[in-house]
BAFI-3210 file (N, C-alpha, C; in Angstrom, 3 decimals, decimal comma, padded with zeros to 6 digits):
// residues 294
n [1|2|3|4|5|6|7|8|9|10|11|12|13|14|15|16|17|18|19|20|21|22|23|24|25|26|27|28|29|30|31|32|33|34|35|36|37|38|39|40|41|42|43|44|45|46|47|48|49|50|51|52|53|54|55|56|57|58|59|60|61|62|63|64|65|66|67|68|69|70|71|72|73|74|75|76|77|78|79|80|81|82|83|84|85|86|87|88|89|90|91|92|93|94|95|96|97|98|99|100|101|102|103|104|105|106|107|108|109|110|111|112|113|114|115|116|117|118|119|120|121|122|123|124|125|126|127|128|129|130|131|132|133|134|135|136|137|138|139|140|141|142|143|144|145|146|147|148|149|150|151|152|153|154|155|156|157|158|159|160|161|162|163|164|165|166|167|168|169|170|171|172|173|174|175|176|177|178|179|180|181|182|183|184|185|186|187|188|189|190|191|192|193|194|195|196|197|198|199|200|201|202|203|204|205|206|207|208|209|210|211|212|213|214|215|216|217|218|219|220|221|222|223|224|225|226|227|228|229|230|231|232|233|234|235|236|237|238|239|240|241|242|243|244|245|246|247|248|249|250|251|252|253|254|255|256|257|258|259|260|261|262|263|264|265|266|267|268|269|270|271|272|273|274|275|276|277|278|279|280|281|282|283|284|285|286|287|288|289|290|291|292|293|294]
n.u [023,466|021,748|019,875|017,292|017,225|015,331|015,940|014,752|014,007|014,626|016,549|018,807|019,307|018,363|018,507|020,927|022,495|020,900|020,772|023,507|024,136|022,421|023,510|025,869|024,971|023,612|025,696|027,179|025,461|025,573|024,191|023,751|022,906|021,305|020,743|018,047|018,515|017,809|015,739|012,877|011,171|008,919|006,426|005,457|002,962|000,375|-002,249|-005,541|-008,021|-010,317|-010,522|-008,182|-005,431|-003,093|-001,376|-000,345|001,559|004,257|005,162|004,708|006,326|008,840|008,735|008,690|011,312|012,572|011,672|012,991|015,645|015,639|015,141|017,492|019,162|020,507|019,860|018,814|016,180|012,683|012,162|011,942|013,719|012,929|013,444|012,751|009,852|007,659|008,113|008,008|005,316|003,924|004,830|004,182|001,351|000,487|001,401|-000,086|-002,736|-002,768|-002,282|-004,551|-006,602|-007,536|-008,514|-007,474|-004,754|-004,556|-005,034|-002,846|-000,770|-001,415|-000,958|001,772|003,054|005,511|006,993|007,967|005,371|004,102|004,378|003,492|004,977|006,661|007,696|007,254|009,254|010,091|013,169|013,347|011,623|013,034|015,336|014,227|013,406|015,831|016,487|016,864|018,995|020,930|021,418|022,462|024,839|026,480|027,167|029,632|030,141|028,325|025,339|025,421|023,969|022,662|019,694|017,032|014,445|012,198|010,644|007,903|005,966|003,498|003,354|004,687|003,119|000,460|-002,022|-003,445|-003,330|-001,101|001,003|004,187|004,154|002,257|-000,069|-000,980|000,535|003,470|006,589|008,988|011,204|011,867|012,674|014,868|016,669|017,105|018,512|020,787|021,844|020,956|018,997|015,591|013,159|009,860|006,755|003,365|003,343|004,765|003,698|002,265|001,200|003,556|002,940|003,654|002,309|001,386|003,491|004,170|002,000|000,834|002,688|002,835|001,116|002,373|004,710|003,729|002,630|004,940|006,444|005,027|005,606|008,394|008,607|007,372|009,145|011,433|010,466|010,096|012,620|014,429|017,508|017,908|016,142|014,823|014,190|012,545|011,971|012,352|010,726|009,700|012,111|012,839|010,746|010,891|013,574|015,117|013,308|013,497|014,756|012,917|010,802|011,827|011,611|009,023|008,593|010,086|011,204|012,090|014,814|015,897|016,616|018,519|017,883|017,924|018,466|017,482|019,276|021,660|022,470|022,626|024,798|026,788|026,827|027,636|030,199|030,889|032,014|030,398|028,303|027,223|026,580|027,314|025,601|023,211|020,586|019,308|022,814|023,934|026,302|027,541|025,930|026,350|029,084|029,226|028,110|030,077|030,240|031,289]
n.v [037,154|039,788|040,641|042,265|042,079|041,525|041,514|041,792|042,367|040,351|038,764|040,211|040,207|038,017|035,918|035,754|033,725|032,599|034,674|035,003|032,473|032,501|034,402|033,011|030,624|031,732|032,999|030,806|029,844|031,729|034,093|037,413|039,134|042,079|044,475|046,737|050,249|051,944|050,236|049,128|047,701|045,070|045,215|042,998|041,499|040,650|042,847|042,110|043,283|044,806|047,577|048,554|050,555|051,648|049,552|048,746|050,481|050,117|047,644|048,360|050,606|049,438|048,059|050,162|050,992|048,916|049,295|051,692|050,813|049,291|051,240|052,652|050,880|049,028|046,451|043,444|042,912|043,332|041,803|040,959|039,290|037,302|035,835|035,230|033,728|035,109|037,741|037,297|036,455|038,729|040,847|039,776|039,463|042,054|043,431|042,225|042,808|045,627|046,244|045,175|046,772|049,770|051,983|051,585|051,646|054,291|055,638|054,741|055,974|058,638|058,829|058,456|060,826|061,999|060,107|058,435|057,490|054,222|051,925|049,410|047,376|045,426|042,073|039,788|037,254|034,099|032,786|030,022|029,605|030,909|029,323|026,897|027,668|027,901|025,287|021,857|020,350|022,268|023,025|020,614|020,568|022,320|021,172|020,165|018,745|016,301|015,647|013,055|010,309|011,848|012,289|014,177|016,275|018,207|021,136|023,124|024,861|027,459|030,009|030,069|028,651|029,311|031,964|029,812|030,936|032,529|031,022|029,276|026,753|023,688|023,724|021,482|019,317|019,984|020,081|021,324|021,742|019,105|018,252|019,923|019,005|016,420|016,942|017,908|015,684|014,537|012,342|012,365|012,725|012,234|013,451|013,890|016,133|018,246|020,632|021,628|023,949|025,573|026,981|029,649|032,134|032,102|032,362|034,276|034,887|032,422|030,292|027,600|026,362|026,804|025,388|022,778|022,310|022,539|020,436|018,197|018,244|017,958|015,458|013,791|014,053|012,838|010,245|009,450|009,026|011,083|012,916|015,572|018,685|020,909|024,262|027,270|029,523|032,004|032,244|029,678|028,346|029,338|028,350|025,554|025,002|026,758|026,581|024,048|023,337|024,199|022,534|020,049|020,079|019,388|017,165|014,539|012,374|013,315|013,868|015,739|017,375|018,573|021,749|023,484|026,135|025,950|027,014|026,857|024,199|024,067|025,803|024,332|021,966|023,117|023,705|026,089|028,583|030,185|029,175|029,395|027,653|027,685|029,335|028,082|026,589|023,604|022,585|021,749|020,652|018,237|016,141|016,532|016,168|013,496|012,328|012,708|015,109|017,460]
n.w [070,529|071,812|074,537|076,443|079,952|082,715|086,033|088,603|092,116|094,076|092,884|093,166|095,796|097,904|096,124|094,729|093,745|091,805|089,960|089,315|088,193|086,069|084,293|083,758|082,499|080,317|078,923|078,048|076,150|074,218|074,632|075,406|078,187|079,084|081,470|081,936|082,397|085,452|086,290|088,144|091,040|090,178|091,197|092,334|092,865|090,661|089,724|090,518|090,563|088,345|088,039|088,971|088,623|089,589|090,371|088,000|087,201|088,033|086,720|083,987|083,683|083,701|081,279|079,521|079,774|078,446|075,832|075,368|075,403|073,087|071,164|071,363|070,246|071,791|072,277|070,505|069,826|070,787|073,030|076,515|078,916|081,688|084,969|087,728|088,898|089,956|089,057|086,294|085,977|086,868|085,152|082,628|082,690|083,303|081,070|078,988|079,783|079,825|077,139|075,988|076,859|076,052|077,494|080,070|079,451|078,661|081,105|082,566|081,142|081,652|084,417|084,455|083,437|083,031|081,840|078,776|076,463|076,748|074,171|073,841|072,680|073,670|074,333|076,812|078,038|079,501|080,711|080,366|078,234|076,241|076,097|075,267|072,743|071,424|071,022|071,877|070,976|070,566|073,207|074,181|072,747|074,072|076,430|078,637|080,838|081,483|083,374|084,525|086,189|088,096|089,742|089,058|090,219|088,673|089,722|089,262|090,430|090,916|089,480|087,041|085,363|085,533|085,281|082,718|080,115|080,187|080,960|080,742|079,801|079,436|081,992|083,319|082,496|082,365|080,569|079,920|081,631|082,149|079,599|079,284|081,288|080,513|078,217|079,373|080,431|082,786|084,939|084,898|087,377|087,638|088,958|090,217|091,864|090,896|089,996|092,077|094,612|096,739|098,911|099,103|099,298|101,838|103,484|105,410|107,219|107,771|108,557|109,287|107,532|105,053|105,573|105,787|103,227|101,704|102,746|101,831|099,103|099,128|100,358|098,470|096,359|097,428|097,917|095,341|094,562|093,986|093,801|093,999|094,027|091,634|090,842|089,564|090,874|093,282|095,602|095,854|096,204|098,720|100,381|099,941|100,296|102,258|104,351|105,359|107,801|109,664|108,971|109,688|112,447|112,953|111,437|112,107|110,812|108,425|106,364|104,725|101,561|098,854|097,225|094,267|091,820|088,392|086,572|087,875|087,730|084,990|084,489|085,736|084,147|081,773|082,314|083,590|085,948|087,565|089,551|092,133|094,247|096,902|098,224|098,583|100,534|101,705|101,626|098,446|097,587|098,759|097,635|094,897|094,753|095,506|093,287|091,525|090,154|091,019]
ca.u [022,096|021,678|018,479|017,021|017,034|014,811|016,245|013,874|014,686|015,123|017,747|019,936|019,423|018,324|018,682|022,088|022,985|020,057|021,216|024,867|024,116|021,699|024,503|026,828|024,317|023,330|026,964|027,528|024,536|025,751|023,201|024,205|021,777|021,570|019,722|017,627|018,905|016,711|014,608|012,309|010,418|007,837|005,148|005,388|001,723|-000,452|-003,513|-006,680|-009,203|-010,377|-010,385|-006,903|-004,483|-001,824|-000,482|000,223|002,604|005,607|005,576|004,719|007,495|009,960|008,606|009,102|012,779|012,963|011,451|014,068|016,850|015,505|015,290|018,909|019,866|021,332|019,442|018,519|014,740|011,882|011,878|012,617|013,846|012,810|013,761|011,883|008,489|006,745|008,317|007,487|003,858|003,460|005,110|003,460|-000,073|000,283|001,619|-001,238|-003,947|-002,680|-002,427|-005,907|-007,582|-007,088|-008,843|-006,499|-003,475|-004,597|-004,872|-001,452|000,042|-001,695|-000,274|003,223|003,136|006,904|007,612|007,480|004,214|004,400|003,807|002,965|005,718|007,553|007,243|007,853|009,526|010,879|014,424|013,088|011,042|014,124|016,200|013,476|013,419|017,140|016,491|017,588|020,276|021,854|021,778|023,361|026,145|027,252|027,443|030,996|030,124|026,950|024,877|025,203|023,705|021,946|018,239|016,527|013,004|011,852|009,463|007,470|005,179|002,257|003,336|005,204|002,163|-000,911|-003,127|-003,081|-003,022|000,173|002,022|005,250|003,982|000,984|-000,124|-001,282|001,609|004,629|007,733|010,140|012,362|012,258|013,441|016,148|017,600|017,501|019,558|021,989|022,373|020,435|017,835|014,449|012,183|008,585|005,650|002,273|003,478|005,679|003,006|001,489|001,630|004,424|002,413|004,410|001,459|001,102|004,792|004,302|000,953|000,449|003,917|002,631|000,480|003,430|005,624|003,045|002,543|006,309|006,858|004,392|006,359|009,710|008,456|007,091|010,396|012,300|009,884|010,266|014,030|015,204|018,694|017,921|014,956|015,208|013,083|012,820|011,255|012,963|009,786|009,698|013,421|012,788|009,818|011,343|014,955|015,441|012,358|013,642|015,066|011,623|010,026|012,402|011,154|007,698|008,645|011,364|011,776|012,538|016,268|016,304|017,017|018,966|017,028|018,738|017,861|017,817|020,441|022,874|022,871|023,037|026,157|027,652|026,932|028,350|031,574|031,083|032,345|029,385|027,165|026,622|026,058|027,616|024,517|021,982|020,199|020,500|024,005|023,860|027,634|027,812|025,268|027,009|030,387|028,977|027,820|031,259|029,999|032,118]
ca.v [037,621|040,730|040,756|042,925|041,120|042,135|040,581|041,903|042,676|039,178|038,253|041,029|040,121|036,660|034,911|036,126|032,520|032,464|035,731|034,680|031,296|032,893|034,995|031,962|029,750|032,500|033,208|029,549|029,675|032,830|035,122|038,533|039,714|043,472|045,028|048,116|051,233|052,476|049,325|049,166|046,518|044,775|045,342|041,716|040,743|041,217|043,405|041,321|044,149|045,360|049,028|048,885|051,091|051,955|048,390|048,539|051,467|049,555|046,752|049,043|051,470|048,591|047,758|051,380|050,954|047,953|049,982|052,674|050,060|048,904|052,451|053,014|049,771|048,315|045,057|043,040|042,929|043,908|040,860|041,122|037,988|037,287|034,561|035,074|033,360|036,188|038,851|036,878|036,465|040,109|041,601|039,175|039,752|043,507|043,790|041,773|043,526|047,029|046,309|044,783|047,713|051,120|052,921|051,387|052,135|055,743|056,058|054,486|057,029|059,890|058,765|058,555|061,875|062,354|058,983|058,240|056,595|052,835|051,611|048,036|046,561|044,488|040,698|039,246|035,825|033,511|032,211|028,660|029,700|031,274|028,163|025,954|028,180|027,619|023,872|020,992|019,941|023,369|022,889|019,452|020,858|023,142|020,398|019,624|017,878|015,776|015,389|011,615|009,722|012,747|012,168|015,539|016,470|019,569|021,655|024,344|025,747|028,022|031,241|029,857|027,885|029,789|031,387|028,994|031,707|033,218|030,066|028,947|025,365|023,114|023,754|020,153|018,386|020,709|019,215|022,076|021,462|017,716|018,222|020,592|018,191|015,280|017,460|018,101|014,369|014,074|011,457|013,146|012,041|012,939|013,061|014,839|017,301|019,244|021,910|021,945|025,171|025,344|027,779|030,900|033,250|031,974|032,260|035,234|034,836|031,034|029,564|026,168|025,906|026,783|024,280|021,505|022,170|022,304|019,094|017,218|018,252|017,403|014,027|013,121|014,013|011,819|008,915|009,136|008,695|012,209|013,359|017,030|019,369|022,059|025,195|028,519|030,547|032,284|031,951|028,226|028,008|029,628|027,424|024,168|024,872|027,424|026,209|022,636|023,207|024,341|021,320|018,934|020,148|018,772|015,889|014,027|011,387|013,991|014,033|016,854|017,155|019,861|022,448|024,431|026,744|025,163|027,587|026,422|022,924|024,383|026,342|023,193|021,102|023,855|023,907|027,466|028,733|030,935|028,322|029,932|026,590|027,966|030,139|027,285|025,884|022,906|022,580|020,690|020,203|016,826|015,281|016,692|015,505|012,061|011,920|012,971|016,280|018,532]
ca.w [070,762|072,918|074,982|077,712|081,034|083,929|087,122|089,754|093,374|094,801|092,220|093,591|097,254|098,441|095,069|093,916|093,076|090,621|089,040|088,863|087,325|084,861|083,407|083,343|081,547|079,103|078,207|077,379|075,022|073,275|074,904|076,235|078,924|079,452|082,367|081,684|083,422|086,281|086,478|089,493|091,446|089,258|091,880|093,030|092,666|089,604|090,186|090,084|090,404|086,992|088,033|089,563|087,680|090,261|090,397|086,657|086,907|088,213|085,606|082,691|083,631|083,297|079,862|078,838|079,749|077,396|074,559|075,222|075,035|071,699|070,353|071,387|069,583|072,763|072,218|069,146|069,562|071,852|074,098|077,796|079,554|083,135|085,615|088,888|088,474|090,345|088,121|084,998|086,032|087,017|083,910|081,504|082,784|083,215|079,665|078,183|080,184|079,402|075,672|075,599|077,402|075,712|078,573|081,135|078,941|078,711|082,492|082,936|080,527|082,346|085,700|084,233|082,427|082,773|081,136|077,397|076,379|076,427|072,876|073,851|071,728|074,351|074,540|078,034|077,916|080,548|080,226|079,928|076,888|075,352|075,915|074,444|071,379|070,834|070,636|072,840|070,380|070,834|074,617|074,295|072,141|074,992|077,635|078,754|082,016|081,573|084,728|084,573|087,490|088,986|089,604|089,236|090,268|088,300|090,403|088,579|091,226|090,352|088,694|085,680|084,588|085,681|084,507|081,574|078,911|080,332|081,406|079,779|079,380|079,822|083,449|083,850|082,162|081,828|080,220|079,448|082,494|081,925|078,339|079,524|082,067|079,689|077,330|080,199|080,795|084,075|084,942|085,397|088,225|087,439|089,832|090,083|092,754|090,317|089,767|093,258|095,305|097,899|100,028|099,191|099,699|103,271|104,150|106,506|108,250|108,056|108,312|109,426|106,300|104,058|105,908|105,473|101,763|101,218|103,146|100,927|097,849|099,423|100,630|097,204|095,589|098,021|097,703|093,928|094,342|093,502|094,537|094,101|093,495|090,833|090,691|088,839|091,621|094,590|096,678|096,003|096,773|100,165|101,061|099,838|100,744|103,520|105,391|105,728|109,224|110,352|108,683|110,438|113,837|113,024|110,712|112,585|109,881|107,223|106,404|103,893|100,182|098,281|096,266|093,507|090,636|087,201|085,903|088,581|087,127|083,617|084,539|086,072|082,969|080,735|082,747|084,003|087,357|088,291|089,940|093,357|095,116|098,305|098,812|098,712|101,757|102,198|100,771|097,425|097,207|099,049|096,674|093,601|094,854|095,524|091,906|090,706|089,319|091,562]
c.u [022,084|020,210|018,389|016,706|016,545|015,039|015,233|014,669|015,335|016,411|019,001|020,148|019,505|018,602|019,848|022,650|022,178|020,528|022,590|024,871|023,341|022,655|025,484|026,217|024,057|024,589|027,360|026,679|024,637|024,751|023,800|022,983|022,139|020,425|019,326|018,167|017,642|015,504|014,144|011,604|009,237|006,457|004,768|004,138|000,880|-001,799|-004,684|-007,943|-009,188|-010,131|-009,069|-005,941|-003,098|-000,857|000,127|001,413|003,995|005,994|005,657|005,917|008,737|009,927|008,939|010,628|013,278|012,769|012,564|015,378|016,814|015,702|016,743|019,789|020,871|021,038|018,969|017,036|014,014|011,412|012,564|012,561|013,715|013,179|012,822|010,458|007,475|006,877|007,753|005,959|003,298|003,640|004,284|001,992|-000,370|000,425|000,406|-002,485|-003,925|-002,860|-003,830|-006,965|-007,099|-007,365|-007,830|-005,124|-003,422|-004,408|-003,445|-000,555|-000,174|-000,985|001,214|003,518|004,587|007,680|007,155|006,269|004,650|003,669|003,255|003,708|006,564|006,894|007,996|008,021|010,320|012,102|014,212|012,470|012,138|015,010|015,514|013,495|014,739|017,228|017,346|018,894|021,340|022,327|022,772|024,766|027,043|027,662|028,874|031,103|028,690|026,596|024,511|024,974|022,947|020,452|017,607|015,013|012,700|010,568|009,108|006,783|004,005|002,467|003,951|004,137|000,742|-000,918|-002,648|-002,629|-001,689|001,324|003,031|005,092|002,589|000,899|-000,393|-000,147|002,809|005,808|009,008|011,369|012,821|013,114|014,815|017,126|017,969|018,612|020,882|022,559|021,879|019,309|016,679|013,495|010,892|007,575|004,617|002,381|004,315|005,012|002,100|002,051|002,486|003,974|003,053|003,560|001,131|002,372|004,930|003,266|000,498|001,642|003,718|001,970|001,535|004,390|005,010|002,986|003,933|006,764|006,261|005,170|007,723|009,636|008,212|008,343|011,326|011,761|010,025|011,724|014,897|016,414|018,611|016,646|015,431|014,000|013,532|012,201|011,913|012,028|009,718|011,011|013,429|011,942|010,343|012,747|015,204|014,532|012,548|013,992|013,802|010,784|010,517|011,961|009,817|007,647|010,002|012,034|012,367|014,028|016,773|016,736|017,420|017,962|017,886|017,925|018,339|019,051|021,751|023,384|023,250|024,482|027,159|027,887|027,711|029,812|031,900|031,336|031,209|028,151|026,462|026,089|026,278|026,509|023,245|021,830|019,084|021,629|023,928|025,211|027,899|027,168|025,979|028,408|030,252|028,734|029,000|031,131|030,762|033,409]
c.v [038,519|040,945|041,534|041,870|041,874|041,175|040,617|041,976|041,474|038,639|039,009|040,969|038,652|035,571|035,282|034,917|032,240|033,444|035,396|033,511|031,564|033,488|033,935|031,077|030,469|032,712|031,962|029,329|030,818|033,938|036,174|039,179|041,105|044,006|046,435|049,039|051,672|051,540|049,400|047,857|046,317|045,002|044,084|040,901|041,425|041,694|042,596|042,155|044,837|046,855|049,491|049,362|051,275|050,767|048,061|049,451|050,885|048,620|047,475|049,979|050,658|048,254|048,965|051,411|049,999|048,589|051,000|051,988|049,681|050,103|052,887|051,941|049,070|046,830|044,742|042,972|043,397|042,890|041,295|039,770|038,163|035,904|034,290|034,801|034,450|037,367|038,514|036,991|037,883|040,907|041,082|039,572|041,243|043,974|043,431|042,574|044,976|047,167|045,988|045,802|049,150|052,151|052,809|051,913|053,647|056,291|055,857|055,585|058,368|059,940|058,993|059,613|062,274|061,231|058,980|057,316|055,176|052,460|050,178|047,082|045,451|043,123|040,149|037,743|035,340|032,857|030,781|028,627|030,009|030,092|027,116|026,370|027,937|026,186|023,039|020,471|021,010|023,314|021,745|019,763|021,679|022,393|019,841|018,684|017,351|015,428|013,909|011,134|010,582|012,659|013,507|015,558|017,925|020,001|023,016|025,336|026,324|029,033|031,141|029,261|028,440|031,323|030,728|029,823|032,442|032,269|029,735|027,535|024,910|023,041|022,394|019,167|019,136|019,774|019,982|021,815|020,011|017,597|018,841|019,656|016,877|015,711|017,649|016,775|013,820|013,085|012,209|012,262|012,837|012,490|014,179|016,079|018,418|020,585|022,291|023,211|024,804|026,158|029,142|032,076|033,222|032,042|033,185|034,994|033,409|030,119|028,061|025,587|025,788|025,618|022,932|021,277|021,858|020,884|018,029|017,108|017,596|015,893|013,251|013,008|012,937|010,418|008,469|008,845|009,838|012,479|014,836|017,582|020,629|022,959|026,420|029,696|030,782|032,022|030,451|027,742|028,224|028,595|025,993|023,975|025,436|026,970|024,778|022,428|023,323|023,078|020,149|018,912|019,424|017,396|015,263|013,043|012,029|014,331|015,195|016,440|018,506|020,424|023,517|025,070|026,002|025,701|027,196|025,103|023,106|024,854|025,243|022,311|021,780|024,127|025,316|027,542|029,371|030,112|028,813|028,883|026,896|028,768|029,307|026,662|024,917|022,925|021,437|020,070|018,734|015,864|015,330|016,068|013,990|011,511|012,170|014,171|017,507|017,928]
c.w [071,996|073,279|076,290|078,750|082,273|085,091|088,261|091,055|094,032|094,202|092,651|095,105|097,697|097,398|094,141|093,171|091,801|089,542|088,457|087,876|086,035|083,841|082,883|082,269|080,210|078,262|077,432|076,127|073,996|073,428|075,820|076,873|079,421|080,286|081,922|082,770|084,167|086,342|087,933|089,804|090,507|089,880|092,637|092,759|091,606|090,173|089,639|089,871|089,029|086,952|088,673|088,476|088,317|090,222|089,040|086,395|086,995|087,078|084,265|082,581|083,235|081,823|079,003|078,715|078,638|076,029|074,321|074,834|073,564|070,768|070,284|070,750|070,517|072,759|070,812|068,809|070,807|072,886|075,383|078,495|081,065|083,666|086,802|088,417|088,812|089,389|086,743|084,971|086,069|085,738|082,752|081,520|082,681|081,768|078,797|078,508|079,694|077,900|075,204|076,005|077,141|076,808|079,714|080,697|079,005|080,119|082,978|082,381|081,238|083,703|085,541|083,179|082,111|082,079|079,671|077,414|076,027|075,148|072,795|072,937|072,342|074,502|075,755|077,884|079,108|079,935|079,724|078,531|075,858|075,050|075,029|072,985|070,677|070,342|071,575|072,280|070,623|072,283|074,794|073,792|073,069|076,261|077,596|079,951|082,191|083,027|084,933|086,002|088,454|088,713|090,025|089,233|089,911|089,023|089,801|089,484|090,439|089,228|087,314|084,766|084,600|085,805|083,217|080,378|078,995|080,720|080,313|079,233|079,797|081,358|084,095|083,628|081,574|081,582|079,917|080,320|082,341|080,668|078,519|080,231|081,383|078,724|078,080|080,707|082,105|083,886|085,596|086,179|088,159|088,478|089,810|090,969|092,126|090,049|090,927|093,917|096,527|099,111|100,171|099,689|101,194|104,112|105,360|107,596|108,587|107,772|108,378|108,190|105,180|104,303|105,552|103,971|101,178|101,543|102,237|099,612|098,047|099,632|099,357|096,352|096,117|097,754|096,254|093,578|093,871|094,399|094,862|093,470|092,769|090,619|089,883|089,568|092,982|095,771|096,938|096,609|098,282|100,887|101,061|100,377|102,127|104,658|105,897|107,206|110,074|110,162|109,516|111,902|114,017|112,337|110,998|111,628|108,627|107,318|105,541|102,496|099,589|097,264|095,591|092,384|089,388|086,492|086,588|087,997|085,656|083,607|084,850|084,844|081,838|081,117|083,168|085,512|088,174|088,637|091,202|094,323|096,593|098,994|099,072|100,092|101,402|101,155|099,751|097,095|097,538|098,051|095,323|093,608|094,835|094,130|090,979|089,793|089,807|092,115]
res [m|r|l|a|y|y|p|g|c|t|m|k|t|d|a|k|n|f|d|e|s|t|y|s|a|a|e|a|l|g|i|e|l|l|e|p|t|r|w|n|c|c|g|t|v|h|a|l|a|k|d|n|v|m|n|y|l|a|p|i|r|n|l|i|r|v|e|q|m|n|e|a|e|l|v|d|d|k|r|v|v|t|q|c|a|m|c|y|n|t|l|k|r|a|n|a|d|a|k|a|d|p|d|k|m|g|k|i|r|d|f|m|e|k|e|p|n|y|q|g|s|v|n|v|v|h|m|l|e|l|i|k|g|l|g|w|d|e|v|k|s|k|v|v|k|p|l|d|g|l|k|v|f|p|y|y|g|c|l|l|l|r|p|r|e|y|g|i|d|d|p|d|h|p|t|v|m|e|d|l|f|e|a|l|g|a|e|v|v|d|n|p|y|k|a|k|c|c|g|a|y|h|a|v|h|l|k|e|v|a|a|d|l|s|y|r|i|l|r|q|a|q|e|a|g|a|d|i|i|v|t|a|c|p|l|c|q|f|n|l|g|d|r|q|n|e|i|k|k|h|q|r|e|f|e|g|i|p|v|v|y|y|t|q|l|m|a|l|a|f|g|k|e|g|t|g|f|e|q|n|i|p|d|p|v|p|v|l|e|e|k|g|l|l]
***
């Protein structure tokens, strides 16, 4: 299966471990991910103002690249796979809004007069949706190193689930990551904080707010008995993982807990080398070694 894959900027910089493990996990599942040539930043945040057109140019230009890949028969269909939750949310909503509003689509085409007209044929999907579509039995069949004894807390955050009409799962009771990790042999630790905001939008101007929101999620995961937290969002990874040293300065009793991307554990369970654990903060290797998984 050859599919267009939009990585986004963070996957090539601060989240290289997410990108690397994505390719490893996809290869094990028989999926060939192909990046569009000349892809650009997705724009990062979806435009909320109804009369905003400029913020649609970046995401729509990327979707034009996917249509071009399909026309050149480089991929098997008109889906584009994303991983970063922010990229998924931005591309998904921009695509839907532009296709639903002919006037907006016309303005977008006028602005990008040197680009081919976007035909609105692309379907934006998240990697988790793609994996679910393959079936959990298919995932199980690829496991060579079951994640036995590892207690995993799936953390979704905001942008994979909201707004409801664009989310990959039920925003109140998501289960796709739980199903995935059960297929990989892990023990899933569930709690109501799995879809709470980590404070990513406040990470620059209100660091203390982001740290407090992140700490609540981390504390709940620990109290529930989790060994490791799993996410699908680089912003969540930063707030829950990289920010832990900052959190420890204010929460002296907090000892820390590893945070990884879901594809890293997939690659591990599939016996692939491209896990990228050495890039994670805090280091997940001691926990994985203790469980006999490394």
